[in-house]
C-alpha positions as CSV (number, residue, x, y, z in Angstrom):
1,M,14.0,-82.4,-30.1
2,S,12.6,-83.0,-26.6
3,C,9.6,-81.2,-25.4
4,V,7.1,-81.0,-22.6
5,A,3.5,-81.3,-23.8
6,Y,0.8,-79.5,-21.9
7,F,-2.8,-80.7,-22.6
8,I,-5.7,-78.3,-22.1
9,G,-9.4,-78.9,-22.9
10,K,-11.9,-76.6,-21.2
11,N,-9.7,-76.5,-18.1
12,I,-7.8,-73.4,-17.2
13,P,-4.5,-74.5,-15.7
14,K,-3.5,-73.6,-12.2
15,Y,-0.4,-71.5,-11.4
16,S,1.2,-74.6,-9.7
17,D,1.1,-76.3,-13.2
18,Y,3.1,-73.4,-14.6
19,D,5.8,-73.6,-11.9
20,F,6.2,-77.4,-12.5
21,I,6.5,-76.9,-16.2
22,L,9.1,-74.1,-15.7
23,K,11.2,-76.2,-13.4
24,Y,11.1,-79.2,-15.7
25,A,11.8,-77.2,-18.8
26,Q,14.8,-75.5,-17.2
27,A,16.2,-78.7,-15.7
28,N,15.9,-80.6,-19.0
29,Q,16.4,-77.7,-21.5
30,V,13.2,-78.4,-23.4
31,Q,10.7,-76.4,-25.3
32,I,7.0,-76.5,-24.5
33,L,4.4,-77.9,-27.0
34,G,0.9,-77.0,-25.9
35,F,-2.1,-78.9,-27.1
36,Y,-5.5,-77.2,-27.1
37,V,-8.2,-79.8,-27.4
38,C,-11.2,-78.2,-29.2
39,P,-14.3,-80.2,-28.2
40,I,-16.1,-79.8,-31.6
41,D,-14.5,-79.8,-35.1
42,L,-16.6,-77.2,-37.0
43,Q,-14.3,-77.7,-40.0
44,H,-16.4,-80.8,-40.6
45,Y,-19.2,-78.7,-42.0
46,G,-16.9,-77.1,-44.6
47,R,-15.9,-80.6,-45.7
48,V,-19.3,-82.2,-46.0
49,D,-21.6,-79.4,-47.2
50,T,-22.3,-80.2,-50.9
51,L,-24.3,-77.0,-51.4
52,I,-21.4,-74.6,-51.2
53,T,-18.6,-74.0,-53.7
54,A,-15.1,-75.5,-53.1
55,G,-13.8,-72.0,-52.6
56,A,-16.4,-71.2,-49.9
57,A,-15.7,-74.5,-48.2
58,Y,-12.0,-73.7,-48.2
59,D,-12.6,-70.2,-46.8
60,F,-14.9,-71.7,-44.1
61,I,-12.3,-74.3,-43.0
62,K,-9.6,-71.6,-42.9
63,Y,-11.9,-69.3,-40.9
64,V,-12.6,-72.1,-38.3
65,E,-8.8,-72.9,-38.1
66,K,-8.1,-69.3,-37.4
67,Q,-10.8,-69.0,-34.8
68,D,-9.6,-72.2,-33.0
69,M,-6.0,-71.0,-33.0
70,T,-7.0,-67.6,-31.6
71,T,-8.9,-69.4,-28.8
72,A,-5.9,-71.6,-28.1
73,Q,-3.6,-68.6,-28.0
74,E,-5.9,-66.9,-25.5
75,V,-6.0,-70.0,-23.3
76,F,-2.2,-70.4,-23.4
77,K,-1.4,-66.7,-23.0
78,P,-0.9,-66.8,-19.2
79,L,1.5,-69.7,-19.6
80,I,3.3,-68.0,-22.4
81,D,3.6,-64.8,-20.4
82,F,4.9,-66.7,-17.4
83,L,7.6,-68.6,-19.4
84,E,8.7,-65.7,-21.6
85,P,11.0,-64.0,-19.0
86,H,12.8,-67.4,-18.8
87,S,13.3,-67.6,-22.5
88,I,11.2,-70.7,-22.8
89,S,8.9,-70.8,-25.9
90,V,5.5,-72.4,-26.2
91,S,4.3,-73.7,-29.6
92,I,0.6,-74.4,-29.8
93,Q,-1.3,-77.0,-31.8
94,V,-5.1,-77.4,-31.9
95,I,-6.4,-81.0,-31.7
96,Y,-10.1,-81.8,-32.2
97,G,-12.6,-83.7,-30.0
98,D,-13.0,-87.4,-30.6
99,K,-9.6,-87.9,-32.1
100,G,-7.9,-85.7,-29.4
101,V,-6.2,-88.4,-27.3
102,K,-5.0,-90.4,-30.2
103,E,-3.7,-87.4,-32.1
104,C,-2.1,-86.0,-28.9
105,L,-0.2,-89.3,-28.4
106,T,0.9,-89.3,-32.0
107,K,2.2,-85.8,-31.8
108,L,4.0,-86.6,-28.5
109,K,5.8,-89.4,-30.3
110,E,6.6,-87.3,-33.3
111,N,8.2,-84.6,-31.1
112,Y,10.0,-87.1,-28.8
113,A,8.2,-85.8,-25.8
114,K,9.5,-87.0,-22.4
115,L,6.6,-85.8,-20.3
116,L,2.9,-85.1,-20.6
117,V,1.6,-82.6,-18.1
118,L,-2.2,-82.7,-17.5
119,P,-3.8,-79.7,-15.8
120,S,-4.1,-80.5,-12.1
121,N,-7.8,-79.4,-12.2
122,L,-8.6,-81.8,-15.2
123,K,-12.1,-83.2,-14.9
């Protein structure tokens, strides 16, 4: 399965990025895999806190995962809305801070990505 990967940190992508992604996806008949890089992994606190029960730790980790995915969906919503009329889907994955680049490259390889699009306003 080929895909285009779109990498977002704190940067809100520009409309020109959307147009490029649309043209590439149409020309190559690929799906979009969006990576949202979360700067801080709050799940860490659920894994290392020895004063809470295993159930509370699990609940906390699931809560953080849900919050991060909600944020990622909000960030990608304009791109999803832009591509939807063209029947191009976007699947989103959350990647965390310090391991972000390595994990992103691993996932690109796993999904046989042919192209990585970085936001044009990436700083």
